C-alpha positions as CSV (number, residue, x, y, z in Angstrom):
1,M,9.5,-3.2,9.1
2,E,5.7,-4.2,9.5
3,R,4.4,-6.6,6.5
4,G,1.8,-4.4,4.1
5,L,1.6,-4.3,0.3
6,F,3.9,-2.0,-1.5
7,R,2.8,-0.7,-5.2
8,R,5.4,0.4,-7.4
9,Q,5.0,3.8,-8.7
10,G,8.3,4.5,-10.5
11,P,11.9,4.4,-10.1
12,G,12.9,3.8,-6.5
13,D,9.3,4.8,-5.6
14,W,6.9,2.5,-3.3
15,L,3.6,3.2,-2.0
16,F,2.3,1.4,1.2
17,M,-1.3,0.5,1.2
18,P,-2.0,-0.2,4.8
19,S,-4.7,-2.8,5.3
20,D,-5.9,-1.1,8.4
21,T,-6.2,2.8,9.1
22,P,-3.7,4.9,11.6
23,T,-4.3,5.0,15.3
24,D,-5.0,8.5,16.8
25,E,-1.3,8.3,18.0
26,Q,-0.2,7.3,14.6
27,H,-2.3,10.1,13.5
28,R,-0.7,12.7,15.4
29,A,2.9,11.3,14.5
30,I,1.8,11.7,10.5
31,Q,0.2,15.2,11.4
32,A,4.2,16.1,13.1
33,I,5.8,14.9,10.4
34,D,3.8,16.3,7.5
35,A,4.7,19.7,9.3
36,W,7.9,19.0,9.9
37,Y,8.5,18.2,5.9
38,R,6.9,21.2,4.3
39,D,8.6,23.9,7.0
40,D,11.4,25.1,5.0
41,K,12.5,26.4,8.0
42,A,12.3,23.5,10.3
43,P,15.3,21.5,11.3
44,Q,17.1,19.0,9.4
45,V,16.1,16.1,11.2
46,F,13.1,14.7,12.7
47,W,13.1,11.7,15.1
48,L,10.9,9.4,15.4
49,A,11.2,7.4,18.2
50,G,9.2,4.4,20.4
51,E,9.9,1.6,22.2
52,A,9.7,-2.0,20.9
53,G,6.2,-3.0,19.9
54,T,4.8,0.4,19.2
55,G,4.4,0.3,15.5
56,K,7.2,2.5,14.3
57,T,7.7,0.9,11.0
58,R,3.8,0.9,10.5
59,T,3.9,4.6,10.9
60,T,6.8,5.1,8.7
61,A,5.0,3.5,6.4
62,F,1.9,5.3,6.9
63,V,4.1,8.5,6.7
64,L,5.7,7.7,3.4
65,D,1.9,6.9,1.9
66,H,0.8,10.3,3.0
67,L,3.5,12.5,2.0
68,Q,3.5,10.8,-1.5
69,E,-0.2,11.5,-1.7
70,R,-0.5,14.9,-0.3
71,R,3.3,16.4,-0.4
72,R,4.2,14.9,-4.1
73,L,7.0,13.2,-2.3
74,R,8.5,11.3,-5.5
75,D,12.3,10.9,-4.8
76,Y,13.4,9.3,-1.2
77,V,15.6,6.5,-0.1
78,V,15.8,4.3,3.0
79,G,18.9,3.5,4.5
80,A,20.1,1.4,7.6
81,P,23.4,1.0,9.3
82,T,23.9,-2.9,8.7
83,G,23.5,-5.0,5.7
84,K,21.5,-7.3,7.8
85,A,18.8,-4.3,8.9
86,A,18.8,-3.1,5.3
87,Q,17.9,-6.9,3.9
88,V,15.1,-7.1,6.9
89,L,13.6,-3.7,5.5
90,R,13.8,-5.4,2.0
91,R,12.1,-8.8,3.0
92,K,9.4,-6.7,4.5
93,G,8.6,-4.8,1.6
94,I,10.9,-1.9,1.2
95,E,12.9,-3.3,-1.9
96,G,15.1,-0.3,-2.5
97,A,16.4,-0.3,1.3
98,A,20.4,-0.3,1.4
99,T,23.1,0.2,3.9
100,L,23.7,3.9,4.5
101,H,27.5,3.2,3.9
102,S,26.4,2.4,0.1
103,L,24.3,5.4,-0.2
104,L,27.2,7.6,1.2
105,Y,30.1,6.2,-0.4
106,A,31.7,4.4,-3.3
107,P,34.9,2.7,-3.8
108,R,38.1,4.9,-5.2
109,K,41.5,3.7,-5.8
110,D,44.6,5.3,-4.6
111,G,46.5,6.6,-7.7
112,D,49.9,6.0,-5.9
113,T,49.4,2.9,-4.0
114,G,46.3,1.1,-6.1
115,E,44.7,0.5,-2.8
116,L,40.9,1.0,-2.6
117,F,39.1,3.4,-0.1
118,F,35.9,4.6,0.0
119,A,35.0,8.1,-0.3
120,R,32.0,10.3,-0.2
121,R,29.9,9.8,-3.7
122,P,28.6,12.8,-5.2
123,D,26.1,11.1,-7.2
124,G,23.8,8.4,-6.8
125,P,20.5,8.0,-5.1
126,L,21.1,10.8,-2.3
127,A,21.5,13.3,-5.0
128,D,18.0,13.3,-6.1
129,A,16.4,12.3,-2.9
130,D,14.0,14.7,-1.2
131,L,13.8,12.8,1.4
132,I,16.2,10.3,3.6
133,V,14.5,7.6,5.9
134,C,17.2,6.2,8.4
135,D,15.8,3.4,10.3
136,E,17.5,1.7,13.3
137,G,18.8,5.4,14.0
138,S,20.4,4.4,17.4
139,M,23.0,2.4,15.7
140,V,24.2,4.9,13.1
141,G,27.9,6.3,14.3
142,D,28.5,10.1,14.5
143,D,30.9,10.1,11.5
144,V,28.2,9.0,9.2
145,A,25.5,11.0,10.9
146,R,27.6,13.8,10.1
147,D,28.1,12.9,6.5
148,L,24.1,12.3,5.9
149,L,23.9,16.0,7.6
150,R,26.1,17.4,4.8
151,T,23.9,16.2,2.2
152,D,21.5,18.9,3.3
153,K,18.3,16.6,2.7
154,K,15.7,16.4,5.3
155,I,16.2,13.4,7.3
156,L,13.5,11.1,9.1
157,V,15.3,9.3,11.9
158,I,13.7,5.8,13.2
159,A,14.8,4.9,16.4
160,D,14.6,3.1,19.4
161,D,16.0,5.5,22.2
162,Y,16.6,2.7,24.6
163,Q,18.7,0.4,22.5
164,L,22.5,0.2,22.8
165,P,24.6,3.4,21.3
166,P,26.4,2.8,18.2
167,V,30.1,1.4,18.4
168,S,31.4,4.6,17.4
169,G,30.6,7.9,19.1
170,Q,27.4,8.7,21.1
171,G,24.8,8.6,18.7
172,L,24.4,12.0,17.5
173,F,21.0,11.7,16.0
174,T,19.4,10.0,19.4
175,S,21.5,12.3,22.0
176,G,18.8,14.8,22.3
177,E,15.0,14.6,22.9
178,P,12.6,12.7,19.9
179,D,10.3,15.2,18.1
180,F,7.6,12.4,18.5
181,R,7.4,9.3,20.7
182,L,5.1,6.4,20.0
183,T,3.9,4.9,23.4
184,E,1.2,2.9,22.7
185,P,1.8,-0.5,21.8
186,H,-0.1,-2.5,19.1
187,R,-2.5,-5.3,20.0
188,T,-0.1,-8.0,19.0
189,A,2.9,-6.4,21.0
190,R,0.3,-6.3,24.2
191,E,-0.3,-9.9,24.0
192,S,3.7,-11.0,23.6
193,P,5.4,-12.2,26.5
194,V,8.7,-10.9,24.7
195,I,7.3,-7.3,24.9
196,R,5.8,-7.3,27.9
197,L,9.3,-8.4,29.2
198,A,11.2,-6.2,27.2
199,H,9.2,-3.1,28.8
200,L,9.8,-4.4,32.4
201,L,13.6,-3.9,31.5
202,R,13.2,-0.9,29.8
203,R,11.9,0.1,33.5
204,Q,15.2,-1.2,35.1
205,E,13.4,-4.1,36.5
206,L,13.6,-7.6,36.6
207,P,10.8,-10.3,36.8
208,R,9.7,-11.0,40.4
209,R,10.5,-14.6,40.0
210,F,12.4,-17.1,37.6
211,G,10.0,-19.2,35.8
212,S,8.0,-19.2,32.2
213,V,5.3,-17.4,30.9
214,G,4.4,-18.7,27.0
215,K,7.6,-19.1,25.2
216,V,9.4,-16.9,27.1
217,H,11.7,-18.4,29.9
218,V,13.5,-16.3,32.5
219,L,16.0,-18.6,34.5
220,P,19.4,-18.7,36.1
221,L,22.9,-18.9,34.1
222,E,24.3,-22.0,35.8
223,R,25.2,-25.3,35.2
224,R,21.9,-27.0,34.9
225,T,20.7,-24.6,32.2
226,Q,24.4,-24.0,30.1
227,S,22.8,-26.7,27.7
228,L,20.3,-24.6,26.6
229,V,22.8,-22.0,25.1
230,M,23.6,-25.2,22.5
231,R,20.3,-25.3,21.0
232,Q,20.7,-25.3,17.3
233,S,17.3,-23.9,16.3
234,S,17.9,-20.8,18.6
235,Q,20.3,-18.0,17.9
236,A,22.3,-17.3,21.4
237,I,23.3,-13.9,21.9
238,C,26.0,-12.8,24.3
239,G,28.0,-9.4,25.2
240,T,31.8,-9.8,24.8
241,H,34.0,-11.8,22.4
242,R,35.6,-13.6,25.6
243,V,32.2,-15.3,26.2
244,R,31.7,-15.9,22.6
245,T,35.0,-17.5,22.1
246,T,34.5,-19.8,25.0
247,Y,31.0,-21.0,24.0
248,T,31.9,-21.9,20.8
249,R,34.9,-24.0,21.5
250,R,32.8,-25.5,23.8
251,M,30.0,-26.2,21.5
252,R,32.2,-27.2,18.8
253,S,34.1,-29.8,21.1
254,L,30.4,-31.3,22.1
255,L,29.6,-31.7,18.6
256,G,33.3,-33.4,18.1
257,H,35.0,-30.8,15.9
258,E,38.4,-30.9,16.8
259,T,39.8,-29.0,13.8
260,V,39.9,-25.2,13.5
261,M,38.4,-25.6,10.2
262,P,34.8,-25.4,10.0
263,Q,32.7,-28.4,9.2
264,A,29.3,-29.4,7.6
265,G,26.4,-28.2,9.5
266,E,27.9,-25.3,11.4
267,R,26.5,-22.1,11.8
268,V,28.5,-19.1,10.2
269,I,27.9,-15.2,9.8
270,C,28.8,-13.0,7.1
271,R,31.1,-9.9,8.3
272,R,31.6,-8.0,5.2
273,N,28.8,-6.4,2.7
274,Q,29.5,-7.5,-0.5
275,K,26.6,-5.9,-2.4
276,D,27.7,-7.3,-5.9
277,E,27.4,-11.1,-4.3
278,G,24.4,-9.9,-2.3
279,L,26.0,-10.4,1.1
280,Y,25.8,-8.5,3.9
281,N,27.3,-7.9,7.7
282,G,25.1,-9.7,9.9
283,M,23.7,-12.6,7.5
284,I,23.7,-16.1,8.6
285,G,23.8,-19.3,7.1
286,T,24.7,-23.0,7.7
287,L,27.7,-24.6,6.0
288,T,27.0,-27.5,3.4
289,R,30.3,-29.0,3.5
290,P,33.6,-29.1,5.6
291,A,35.8,-26.0,4.8
292,A,38.6,-26.6,2.4
293,E,41.9,-25.0,1.3
294,A,41.3,-22.6,-1.7
295,T,43.7,-23.3,-4.8
296,G,44.9,-21.4,-7.6
297,R,45.2,-17.9,-7.3
298,D,42.8,-18.4,-4.1
299,A,45.5,-20.6,-2.4
300,G,46.0,-19.4,1.5
301,L,42.0,-19.0,1.8
302,W,39.2,-21.1,2.6
303,S,36.3,-22.3,0.5
304,L,32.8,-22.6,1.9
305,G,29.6,-23.7,0.9
306,V,26.9,-22.2,2.7
307,Q,23.2,-22.3,2.6
308,M,22.2,-18.7,3.9
309,E,18.9,-17.6,5.5
310,D,16.2,-16.6,3.1
311,E,18.1,-17.9,-0.1
312,L,16.7,-20.6,-1.7
313,R,20.0,-21.9,-3.3
314,P,23.1,-22.7,-1.4
315,R,26.3,-20.9,-2.5
316,G,28.8,-23.5,-3.4
317,K,32.3,-22.0,-3.4
318,L,32.7,-18.4,-1.0
319,I,36.5,-17.7,-0.7
320,V,36.9,-16.6,2.7
321,H,39.9,-15.5,4.7
322,S,40.4,-17.9,7.9
323,W,41.6,-15.2,10.8
324,M,38.1,-15.0,12.1
325,F,37.7,-18.4,12.6
326,Q,41.2,-19.0,13.8
327,A,41.2,-16.2,16.8
328,H,38.9,-18.7,18.4
329,Y,41.6,-20.8,19.1
330,E,44.6,-18.3,19.4
331,E,44.1,-15.9,22.0
332,G,45.7,-12.5,21.1
333,M,45.8,-13.2,17.5
334,V,46.2,-9.7,15.7
335,Q,43.8,-8.8,12.7
336,P,45.6,-9.2,9.6
337,R,45.3,-6.9,6.3
338,V,42.2,-8.4,4.2
339,G,41.9,-7.1,0.9
340,K,38.3,-5.7,0.1
341,D,37.7,-8.3,-2.2
342,I,37.9,-11.4,0.2
343,Q,35.0,-12.5,2.3
344,L,35.0,-12.3,6.0
345,Y,33.2,-15.2,7.8
346,D,33.1,-16.2,11.3
347,W,31.0,-18.9,13.2
348,A,27.7,-17.8,14.4
349,W,26.8,-20.2,17.3
350,L,26.7,-17.2,19.5
351,I,26.9,-13.3,18.2
352,T,27.3,-10.3,20.3
353,C,24.3,-8.1,20.9
354,H,25.8,-5.2,19.0
355,A,26.3,-7.7,16.0
356,S,22.7,-8.7,16.3
357,Q,21.2,-5.1,16.0
358,G,18.7,-4.6,13.4
359,S,18.1,-8.3,13.0
360,E,15.1,-10.5,14.5
361,F,15.1,-14.2,14.8
362,P,12.2,-16.4,15.9
363,S,13.9,-18.2,18.7
364,V,16.9,-16.1,20.8
365,T,18.6,-17.5,23.8
366,V,20.6,-14.6,25.8
367,V,23.6,-15.4,27.9
368,D,23.6,-12.2,30.8
369,D,26.5,-10.2,29.9
370,S,24.8,-7.0,30.9
371,A,27.5,-6.2,33.9
372,A,30.0,-5.5,31.3
373,F,28.4,-2.7,29.8
374,R,28.1,-0.9,33.1
375,E,26.0,2.5,32.6
376,H,24.2,0.4,29.8
377,R,23.4,-2.6,31.4
378,W,19.7,-2.1,31.2
379,R,19.9,-1.0,27.4
380,W,22.0,-4.3,26.7
381,L,19.4,-6.2,28.3
382,Y,16.5,-4.8,26.6
383,T,18.4,-4.9,23.0
384,A,19.1,-8.5,23.4
385,V,15.7,-9.2,24.5
386,T,13.9,-7.4,21.4
387,R,15.8,-9.4,18.8
388,S,13.4,-12.7,19.6
389,R,10.0,-12.7,17.4
390,E,8.5,-15.4,19.7
391,E,10.5,-17.6,21.7
392,L,13.1,-16.5,24.4
393,V,15.2,-18.1,26.7
394,L,16.9,-15.3,29.4
395,L,19.8,-16.7,31.2
396,L,20.8,-14.0,34.1
397,R,23.7,-14.4,35.7
398,N,24.5,-13.6,39.4
399,V,21.0,-12.8,39.8
400,D,18.4,-14.8,42.7
401,L,15.0,-14.1,41.9
402,G,13.9,-17.4,43.6
403,G,10.5,-19.3,42.9
404,P,10.2,-22.8,41.7
405,W,11.4,-23.3,38.1
406,Q,11.7,-25.8,35.6
407,I,14.5,-26.4,32.5
408,P,12.1,-26.1,29.6
409,A,12.0,-29.4,27.4
410,F,13.1,-28.5,23.5
411,D,13.4,-30.9,21.1
412,D,16.7,-29.9,20.0
413,G,20.6,-29.0,21.6
414,L,23.6,-30.3,22.5
415,P,24.5,-32.7,25.1
416,S,25.5,-31.1,28.4
417,G,29.0,-31.4,29.6
C-alpha cells in the first residue's frame, strides 16, 4: 500500500492521514464505496479495480479515512491471500494486516488421530468487524472467497483484474465487472518505464524493438543474455518449476556448490506460514551459514541460519524439512507428508510468477515463460513485470523485435557458462 501516516485510534483501528487530497477520480471512488457501505440492500461485495500505478492502495486509505470519519467505522480487518502480501501491507502502515487464512481458520486437533487440521473459526477479528478489506483480491481462491462470503460481512475487494487468476478456481471475486475502476495513473506512475511497459503488455502489445529505457531493459532470451538471470541483486522470476529447477542447478554449479545442502550466501524462500515465529510464505532471505543436519529430536531435518529480508537480526536455527531442496536434484520426487510444526524452505534464485504475486522487489529479471500459460500469456507477462519497483530486465523467448541493443552493464552477477 502507499506510504502514509496511520494514527492508532483504538485496538485494531488505524486512521490514514494523507499528505495530499484525493483526485477527482479517487473522490468518485470514495463516494461510490460510501454509498455501497451505508446501503443495507447493496451487494455484499464491492470491487475496486485498477491497473498498476492507478493508486488503488492510496484510494483505499482515503476510503478507510472517510468511513471512519463520516460513517463511524470502527471495527474492520485487512487481509491478503499470502503471508508476504500481508507483510508488505504491514510494512506500509497497516499494522493489523493478516493473511485471510489466519482470519478465517484456526488449527484444530482430530480427536481420534491427533492430527492437526484447519477449521473455520467462529470468533476472532472477523466476528466483530463491520468491514473486511481484501487486498490482492485477484489471488483469492474460490473456497476462501466462499468462506469470506459466509461471514455475511461487507467485503471491499481491491484487485487488479489483469493479474493472473488464483491457483485454485476462477477468481470468484473478480469474475464479473468491477464496481469502480481507477484508470488515471498517478504522477510517479506516468514517469515510470516499468508502468509504461506494463500498460503496453495489458494492451497485448510488445515494445517495437529491443533496447533499454532508463532502468528497464527488454532483451531476447539467448546465450548472450543468460548471465543476466544470474545477478544476485535482482530477483529472477520464471513461470514453471521445470525452468526454475534448471536455472537453480546451473546457478549453484557456477557458484561451485556441488552438494544438495544449501550453502552460505544462497537465497532462500519461506514456503509455509508460521505466525508465532513471524514467518510467512513468500518471505525471502540469505543463508548466513551452510545448512547442517539437525540432531536430537530434530534428527532427519536440516538446520538453517537465515538473514530474512526486513529483519535486523539473523535467525540462527531454523529447523526445516529438506524435500523442497532435494526436489531440484531428484526428478519426479513425491512430496512427503510434513508436520505442520516443521518449516518449509526452498531456494529463491528464481521464484515462479505465482509465488511472486503480492510481492515487490527493487530489481526484477523476468525469464519469459508466458507461452506455458496459453490464454493467460499476457496476464503472466503483466504480473511478472509489475513485481518490479524500479529496475527490470525482461528476457523475451522466441521473439524477434529487432533493433540495435546492448547487454546492460551491471556491477553484480555470475560468470556465464
